[in-house]
C-alpha positions as CSV (number, residue, x, y, z in Angstrom):
1,X,-14.8,-29.7,46.8
2,X,-17.6,-27.1,47.3
3,X,-17.1,-23.7,45.7
4,X,-18.3,-20.5,47.1
5,X,-20.6,-18.7,44.5
6,X,-19.7,-15.3,45.9
7,X,-16.0,-16.0,45.3
8,X,-16.6,-17.0,41.7
9,X,-18.7,-14.0,40.8
10,X,-16.8,-11.2,39.1
11,X,-16.2,-8.2,41.4
12,X,-17.1,-4.8,40.2
13,X,-14.3,-2.4,39.8
14,X,-14.3,0.2,42.5
15,X,-12.9,3.7,41.9
16,X,-12.1,6.0,44.8
17,X,-12.7,9.5,43.5
18,X,-11.7,11.2,46.7
19,X,-8.1,11.3,45.7
20,X,-8.5,12.6,42.1
21,X,-9.2,15.8,40.3
22,X,-12.3,14.0,38.9
23,X,-14.2,14.8,42.2
24,X,-13.6,18.5,41.8
25,X,-14.4,18.3,38.1
26,X,-17.8,16.9,38.9
27,X,-18.6,20.3,40.4
28,X,-16.5,22.8,38.4
29,X,-17.3,21.5,34.9
30,X,-21.1,21.6,35.2
31,X,-20.9,25.0,37.0
32,X,-18.8,26.4,34.1
33,X,-21.2,25.0,31.5
34,X,-24.1,26.5,33.4
35,X,-22.4,29.9,33.6
36,X,-21.7,30.0,29.9
37,X,-25.2,28.8,29.1
38,X,-26.8,31.6,31.2
39,X,-24.5,34.1,29.7
40,X,-25.2,32.9,26.1
41,X,-29.0,32.8,26.6
42,X,-29.6,35.7,28.9
43,X,-26.8,37.9,30.2
44,X,-25.2,38.8,26.9
45,X,-28.5,40.4,25.8
46,X,-29.2,42.2,29.0
47,X,-25.8,43.3,30.3
48,X,-24.3,46.6,29.1
49,X,-20.7,47.4,28.8
50,X,-17.6,45.2,28.3
51,X,-17.0,44.6,32.0
52,X,-20.5,43.4,32.6
53,X,-20.4,41.2,29.5
54,X,-17.1,39.6,30.7
55,X,-18.1,38.6,34.2
56,X,-19.8,35.3,33.4
57,X,-17.3,34.0,30.8
58,X,-14.4,35.0,32.9
59,X,-16.0,33.4,35.9
60,X,-16.5,30.2,34.0
61,X,-12.9,30.1,33.0
62,X,-11.9,30.7,36.7
63,X,-14.2,28.1,37.9
64,X,-12.7,25.6,35.5
65,X,-9.2,26.6,36.7
66,X,-10.3,25.7,40.2
67,X,-10.3,22.1,39.1
68,X,-6.5,22.1,39.4
69,X,-6.7,22.9,43.2
70,X,-7.8,19.3,43.9
71,X,-9.6,18.9,47.2
72,X,-9.9,22.7,47.8
73,X,-11.1,23.3,44.3
74,X,-14.8,23.2,45.2
75,X,-14.3,25.8,47.9
76,X,-12.3,27.9,45.4
77,X,-15.0,27.6,42.8
78,X,-17.5,28.8,45.4
79,X,-15.3,31.8,46.2
80,X,-15.1,32.6,42.5
81,X,-18.9,32.5,42.3
82,X,-19.2,34.8,45.4
83,X,-16.8,37.2,43.8
84,X,-18.9,37.2,40.6
85,X,-21.9,38.1,42.6
86,X,-20.0,41.0,44.3
87,X,-18.8,42.3,40.9
88,X,-22.3,42.0,39.4
89,X,-23.8,44.0,42.3
90,X,-21.1,46.7,42.0
91,X,-21.6,47.0,38.3
92,X,-25.4,47.1,38.7
93,X,-25.2,49.8,41.4
94,X,-22.9,51.9,39.3
95,X,-25.3,51.6,36.3
96,X,-28.2,52.5,38.6
97,X,-26.4,55.6,39.9
98,X,-25.4,56.7,36.4
99,X,-28.9,56.4,35.1
100,X,-30.5,58.4,37.9
101,X,-27.8,61.0,37.8
102,X,-26.6,60.6,41.4
């Protein structure tokens, strides 16, 4: 009886990540770590005021919360990041106007 070598070889375990929160976490967790790292190394020294200081840490928490949204979590995390940019621009423009006296 001839045996098939391919049949005897152990088959690697295949995991389908498309149906799990792990897929979303591969985007949201590194993004949150990046946001906190940038805040810790740069933003906390250059941003003035409690609102400006809170944008990055709050954004990191919200990005992590997007993991719970499953498939749409990556889109939600992107929208959170876009909102962070808008808030940052608004804060910066207010600070600029206040410093020039307009």
